[in-house]
VEXDREN-2710 file (C-alpha; in Angstrom, 1 decimal):
% VEXDREN-2710
k/r/px/py/pz
1/ASN/83.3/120.7/123.1
2/LEU/84.4/118.8/120.0
3/LEU/86.1/121.8/118.5
4/LYS/87.8/122.9/121.5
5/GLY/91.7/123.0/120.3
6/PHE/91.0/122.8/116.7
7/PRO/93.9/124.1/114.7
8/ALA/93.0/127.1/112.5
9/PRO/94.1/126.5/108.9
10/CYS/95.4/130.1/108.3
11/LEU/96.6/130.6/112.0
12/HIS/99.4/133.0/111.0
13/GLN/97.7/134.7/108.1
14/SER/95.5/137.4/107.4
15/SER/92.2/137.2/105.8
16/LEU/93.7/137.9/102.3
17/GLY/96.3/135.0/102.4
18/ARG/99.4/137.4/103.2
19/ARG/101.6/137.0/106.0
20/ARG/101.0/139.6/108.9
21/PRO/104.3/141.6/109.7
22/GLY/106.1/139.5/112.4
23/ALA/104.1/136.3/111.8
24/VAL/105.8/133.2/112.1
25/ALA/104.5/130.1/110.4
26/SER/104.2/126.9/112.3
27/PRO/107.1/124.4/111.5
28/GLU/104.6/121.7/112.0
29/PRO/102.8/120.6/108.6
30/MET/99.1/121.4/108.7
31/ALA/97.8/118.1/107.6
32/ALA/100.0/116.8/110.6
33/ARG/98.4/119.2/113.0
34/PHE/94.9/118.1/112.0
35/ALA/95.6/114.5/112.3
36/THR/97.1/115.0/115.6
37/TRP/94.2/117.0/116.7
38/GLY/91.9/114.2/115.5
39/ALA/93.6/111.6/117.3
40/ARG/93.3/113.6/120.5
41/GLN/89.7/113.9/119.9
42/GLY/89.4/109.9/119.5
43/LEU/88.0/110.6/115.9
44/LYS/87.8/107.5/113.6
45/SER/90.1/107.2/110.7
46/PRO/88.0/108.4/107.8
47/LEU/87.1/111.4/109.3
48/GLY/90.6/112.0/110.8
49/ALA/92.3/111.5/107.5
50/LEU/89.6/113.8/105.7
51/ALA/90.4/116.5/108.2
52/ALA/94.1/116.1/107.3
53/GLY/93.4/116.1/103.6
54/SER/91.4/119.5/104.1
55/ALA/94.0/120.9/106.1
56/CYS/96.7/120.1/103.7
57/ALA/94.6/121.9/101.1
58/ALA/93.7/125.0/103.3
59/GLY/97.2/125.3/104.5
60/SER/98.7/125.3/100.7
61/LEU/96.4/128.2/99.9
62/CYS/97.5/130.4/102.8
63/ASP/101.0/130.4/102.6
64/ARG/102.7/131.5/99.3
65/ARG/106.4/131.4/100.3
66/VAL/108.8/129.0/98.4
67/VAL/110.5/126.6/100.6
68/ARG/112.6/123.4/100.2
69/LEU/110.4/120.4/101.3
70/ASP/110.8/116.9/101.8
71/SER/109.3/114.3/99.8
72/GLN/106.4/113.7/102.4
73/GLN/105.5/117.4/101.7
74/TYR/104.8/117.3/97.9
75/ALA/101.5/117.4/96.3
76/THR/101.9/113.9/95.0
77/ASN/102.2/112.5/98.6
78/LEU/98.7/111.5/99.3
79/LYS/99.2/108.3/101.3
80/PRO/99.0/110.2/104.8
81/HIS/95.6/111.5/103.6
82/HIS/93.9/108.5/102.3
83/VAL/91.4/106.4/104.3
84/ALA/92.9/103.3/103.3
85/THR/96.6/104.4/103.7
86/TRP/97.1/107.0/106.3
87/GLN/98.1/104.7/109.3
88/GLU/101.0/103.0/107.0
89/GLY/103.3/105.9/107.7
90/SER/104.3/105.5/103.9
91/THR/104.5/108.3/101.5
92/GLY/103.7/108.6/97.9
93/LEU/100.8/108.3/95.7
94/VAL/97.8/106.1/96.8
95/ALA/97.3/102.8/94.6
96/GLU/93.7/103.7/93.9
97/ARG/93.3/101.3/91.0
98/ARG/93.8/98.5/93.8
99/LEU/91.9/100.2/96.5
100/ASN/88.9/101.7/94.8
101/LYS/86.5/98.9/94.3
102/VAL/83.2/100.1/94.1
103/LEU/81.5/101.4/90.8
104/ASN/80.7/105.1/90.5
105/PRO/76.8/105.6/90.0
106/MET/77.7/107.8/87.5
107/ALA/79.4/105.3/85.4
108/GLN/76.0/103.4/85.0
109/GLU/73.9/106.7/84.5
110/PHE/76.5/108.3/82.0
111/PRO/78.1/105.5/80.2
112/THR/80.0/107.6/77.6
113/LEU/81.3/109.8/80.3
114/ASN/85.0/110.1/80.2
115/PHE/86.6/109.3/83.9
116/LEU/90.1/110.1/85.0
117/ASN/92.5/107.7/85.7
118/PRO/93.1/107.9/89.5
119/ASP/96.9/108.2/89.3
120/GLU/96.4/110.9/86.5
121/LEU/98.9/113.6/86.9
122/VAL/99.2/117.3/86.1
123/MET/103.0/118.0/85.4
124/GLY/104.8/120.0/88.0
125/HIS/107.8/122.1/86.9
126/ILE/107.6/121.8/82.9
127/ILE/110.1/124.8/82.0
128/LEU/113.2/123.3/80.8
129/ASN/116.5/125.7/82.0
130/ASP/113.8/127.7/84.1
131/SER/115.4/131.0/85.2
132/LYS/113.0/131.3/88.2
133/ALA/113.5/127.6/89.2
134/GLY/114.6/128.8/93.0
135/HIS/111.1/130.6/92.8
136/ARG/108.9/127.8/92.0
137/ASP/107.0/125.9/94.5
138/GLU/108.8/122.9/95.6
139/ALA/105.5/121.1/96.6
140/LEU/104.5/120.8/93.0
141/LYS/107.7/119.8/91.6
142/ASN/106.5/116.1/91.3
143/GLY/103.1/117.6/89.6
144/CYS/99.3/117.2/91.1
145/VAL/96.9/114.6/90.9
146/ARG/94.0/115.6/88.8
147/GLY/90.6/116.1/90.4
148/ASN/87.4/114.7/88.9
149/ALA/85.3/111.7/88.7
150/CYS/87.0/108.4/88.4
151/ARG/85.3/105.0/87.3
152/ASP/85.9/103.4/90.6
153/ILE/85.4/105.0/94.2
154/TYR/86.3/103.8/97.7
155/TRP/83.1/104.3/99.4
156/GLU/79.6/102.7/98.8
157/PRO/77.4/105.7/98.3
158/THR/74.5/104.5/99.8
159/GLU/76.3/103.8/103.2
160/VAL/77.8/107.2/103.1
161/ARG/76.7/109.7/105.6
162/ALA/78.3/113.2/104.2
163/ALA/78.8/116.4/106.4
164/ILE/79.2/119.7/104.9
165/VAL/81.2/121.9/107.7
166/THR/81.4/125.9/107.5
167/CYS/83.3/127.9/110.3
168/GLY/84.1/131.2/110.8
169/GLY/83.0/133.9/108.3
170/LEU/81.1/133.5/105.3
171/CYS/82.8/134.2/101.8
172/PRO/81.1/135.0/98.5
173/GLY/79.6/132.1/96.6
174/LEU/79.7/129.7/99.9
175/ASN/75.9/129.3/99.5
176/SER/76.1/128.1/95.9
177/ILE/79.2/125.6/96.7
178/ILE/77.2/124.0/99.5
179/ARG/74.1/123.8/97.2
180/GLU/76.2/122.0/94.4
181/VAL/77.9/119.7/96.8
182/THR/74.7/118.4/98.2
183/ASN/72.9/118.2/94.7
184/CYS/76.2/116.3/93.3
185/LEU/76.0/114.1/96.4
186/TRP/72.3/113.5/96.1
187/HIS/71.7/113.5/92.4
188/GLN/75.0/111.9/91.0
189/TYR/76.2/109.5/93.8
190/GLY/72.9/108.7/95.5
191/VAL/73.9/109.8/98.9
192/ARG/70.9/110.4/101.0
193/SER/72.2/110.9/104.5
194/ILE/73.7/114.8/104.1
195/LEU/74.3/116.9/107.0
196/GLY/75.2/120.6/107.5
197/ILE/77.3/121.6/110.5
END
């Protein structure tokens, strides 16, 4: 059973993202839990890294309390979650300008499309003399990498096998998300192997 022992992203949270009375959050960062689980299951590096990145995103949505973090838990620390750098043990932004060598198919189809720089950041804490500085999410201090299409990508789309995994209860809009991810992969990136799990 592949999913046996799979860590739940919101293990100590209610379905609305609020902490249940008496619940204690796991001291282990969510991404580390997924990476550990992936290693125990013998998953190859891409799947393990993607699971770790997904866990990091899901975990950040579940817990809204402000805690002081070390530099490894900042939103700009993507090296542990990138396929090319997850085994290095280093922290910080990924040098995607150097690593991404495949031209995005949308660059040919839409030559005037504005692509993001892979290291483009949205500023984090931007308020000077902030009266609520102690209440701001520490993980966002250094900003967040903007999410959108970049001119160069890591994967060769014709070689990609994509899987869309849904678990547990359904939520409103899930079908439209699955549809749009599938359409984007098929029509904009040319991925022809798309699985639903």
